[in-house]
Residue, then its C-alpha position, 0 to 999 in steps of 0.5 A: m825639743s823645740s827641733a822635733l816640734y818643728v819638724t813634726t809641726k812641718g810634717f803636719f802642714k804637709r799633710a794638710w795643705l793639699g786638703a785645705l786647698l780641696a775644702v776652701g776651694a769648694l767652699v768658695l766655687v760655692a759661693l762663685l756659682v751662687r753670685v756668678k750663675p743668676q747673672f749669666d741666666g739674665m737674672n738678678l736675685g734679690y737676697s733676703n735676710e733670712d737668705f743670709i743668715g740661713s747660708h751663713f749657718v750653711y756655710l758654717g756646717l760645711s766649713w766646720v766638717l771640712f776643715l775639721a777633717v782636714c786636721l783630722h787627717a793631718l793628725t793621722g799617724l802623728q799621734q805615735i811619733f808625739l808619743r815617743l818625742p823627748v817632749s812633755s806631755r803637757v807641751i805636745a797636748t797643747w800642740f795639738m790643740l793650738t795647732m788644729a785650732g789655729l789651722v782652722i782660724l787661718l782656713q776661715l779667714v781665708t775663706n772669709g776673706v773670699y766671700h767678702m770680696l765676692f759680695s762687696d755690693e751687699q751691705r748687709f753681708v758684713y752685717y749678718w755674715t759674722v766672724l769673730g763670734p763663731l771663730l771664738f766658738i769653734t776654737t772653744l769647741i775644738f779644745v773642749s773635744h781635745a779634752i773629751f778625748w783624750s779624757m774617754h782614754a780612761p772612760s767611765i760613765t761620768r766622763l761620757t755623760v759630761g762630755i755629751s752634755l757639755i757638747v750639747a750645752m755647747f751647741w744650745w749656747f751657741f744657738s741662742r746668741y742667734y735666737p735670744d728671742v726664744i718665744n718669738k722665734q726671731i733671728v738675729p745676727w751674732n754681730h758683737v761678742t759681749l765681755s760675758e760671752f767671751a769670759i765663758m769661752q775662754v774659761l772653757c778653753v782653759a779648763s779644758w787645756f788643764q783637763g786636757t794635757r793632764a787626761f794626755g799625761q796619763v794615756r802617755a804614761g799609761t795610765a789611763v784605765a777604764s772606771r769600774s763601772w764602765d767594766e762592769m757595762v761593758s761586760w754586761w753588755n758583752n754578756l748580753r750581745t753573747k746571749t742574743e746571738a746565741e738564741i738567735p736560730m742558726g740556719p743551714s749555712a751557719l750550722r754546716s759552717s759550725l759542724a765543720r769546725l767542730h770536725w776539724 
């Protein structure tokens, strides 16, 4: 069992290293341009507090998209391999979550380390460019996304609604860490992760791990089936689409094509 996981993990990182290098390099290159180009142009630009936080949000959005894309590319094709491994479903699902989260955390730490070296003379950078809170959040988001992904292999309206609502609520909660005073709309850095915030994210991680491993086990066993209400909704939608297409008047080319098929 351990040898199979080792070989698969080695294959995952072998597929991910080039994309990870390009993603980190692109983010560092942007920081170098922001840092060095004004000095070459003879300008001494000052950075406001809003500039630091705004740049931080832009970095988070770009880095999350890039790093998650690297992980998804590396996982492409491995799902079918894992389904045939002589390993328990819980171990495989846990591997998916931990490997993806671990790679994202590693890339975030490397990129943030380079950023801290580039902006070491900016005292406000350390204050406004927070690391721990966003790292914990993206880790929680990865666990929750895995749980939703595997759960939707047995789709239902309830699961779809809960999944979308949970993702929206998580991002609302994340941005509320930076906007504690909604009335005045004053933005503040998320410098300290409180015990309650840490507990909320850990509870979500554990619950998502439990649901994700359970749903993956059903997918692997072939017992993941859609709910009756979901099948009825899909059937209604297919009938509606077929009826709509039938009501659209055919043009000359479509008419000739239909006659040709009928003749054949």
